[in-house]
ZAMARGU-4260 file (C-alpha; in steps of 0.2 Angstrom, whole numbers, plus 5000, padded with zeros to 4 digits):
<rodrens>
0) 5092/5205/5017 | 5105/5210/5005 | 5100/5196/4993 | 5082/5201/4993 | 5087/5219/4990
5) 5098/5214/4975 | 5084/5203/4968 | 5071/5217/4970 | 5082/5230/4961 | 5087/5218/4948
10) 5069/5214/4944 | 5063/5231/4946 | 5077/5237/4933 | 5072/5224/4921 | 5053/5228/4922
15) 5056/5247/4921 | 5069/5244/4907 | 5056/5234/4897 | 5043/5247/4900 | 5054/5262/4895
20) 5060/5253/4879 | 5042/5249/4874 | 5037/5267/4877 | 5051/5275/4867 | 5047/5263/4853
25) 5029/5269/4854 | 5035/5287/4852 | 5049/5285/4840 | 5042/5271/4828 | 5023/5275/4830
30) 5018/5270/4812 | 5026/5253/4815 | 5018/5251/4832 | 5001/5256/4824 | 5003/5241/4812
35) 5007/5230/4826 | 4991/5236/4835 | 4981/5234/4819 | 4987/5216/4817 | 4982/5213/4836
40) 4965/5220/4832 | 4968/5234/4845 | 4963/5252/4842 | 4978/5262/4836 | 4973/5278/4846
45) 4980/5269/4862 | 4998/5270/4856 | 5003/5288/4863 | 4992/5287/4879 | 4999/5269/4883
50) 5017/5276/4880 | 5014/5290/4892 | 5006/5279/4905 | 5021/5267/4904 | 5033/5282/4908
55) 5022/5287/4922 | 5021/5270/4929 | 5040/5268/4929 | 5041/5285/4939 | 5028/5279/4951
60) 5037/5262/4954 | 5054/5270/4957 | 5047/5285/4967 | 5034/5275/4978 | 5028/5291/4987
65) 5010/5286/4985 | 5006/5268/4989 | 4989/5269/4980 | 4997/5275/4963 | 5011/5262/4965
70) 4999/5248/4966 | 4990/5255/4951 | 5006/5256/4941 | 5010/5238/4945 | 4992/5233/4940
75) 4993/5242/4924 | 5010/5234/4920 | 5003/5217/4924 | 4988/5219/4913 | 4998/5227/4899
80) 5011/5213/4899 | 4997/5199/4899 | 4989/5207/4884 | 5005/5210/4875 | 5010/5192/4878
85) 4993/5185/4872 | 4993/5197/4857 | 5010/5192/4851 | 5007/5173/4855 | 4990/5174/4845
90) 4998/5182/4829 | 5013/5170/4831 | 5026/5183/4827 | 5039/5178/4840 | 5039/5194/4849
95) 5032/5188/4866 | 5049/5187/4874 | 5050/5204/4882 | 5032/5203/4888 | 5036/5186/4896
100) 5052/5193/4904 | 5042/5207/4911 | 5029/5195/4918 | 5043/5186/4927 | 5051/5202/4934
105) 5035/5210/4940 | 5032/5197/4954 | 5048/5199/4963 | 5048/5218/4960 | 5030/5220/4967
110) 5031/5208/4982 | 5049/5212/4988 | 5046/5230/4985 | 5032/5229/4998 | 5044/5221/5010
115) 5059/5232/5007 | 5053/5249/5002 | 5037/5251/5012
</rodrens>
């Protein structure tokens, strides 16, 4: 049981850290992020709402008071990470590492969280 808890908290910390790092970058370097979004052919008006949703998703994953909202947070992170990985891979800018790490971390965080915290 202790091993599962350690793996859960490590994976959750990695996932939340990646999302918070991404959100702060969206807030602090908005112009640079908008250039990235344009190179991916994504609309730039998503930058701030996406950053806010990433912060709210981290809060929901750590708080876990609403199972429904926690499920949506994980789903949103999953789709965000898939789209981020594919976008970086398509433009071949070498920045897909964090998206891949997030995708690796999301599965133990999600499944062990259901076992440990629910």
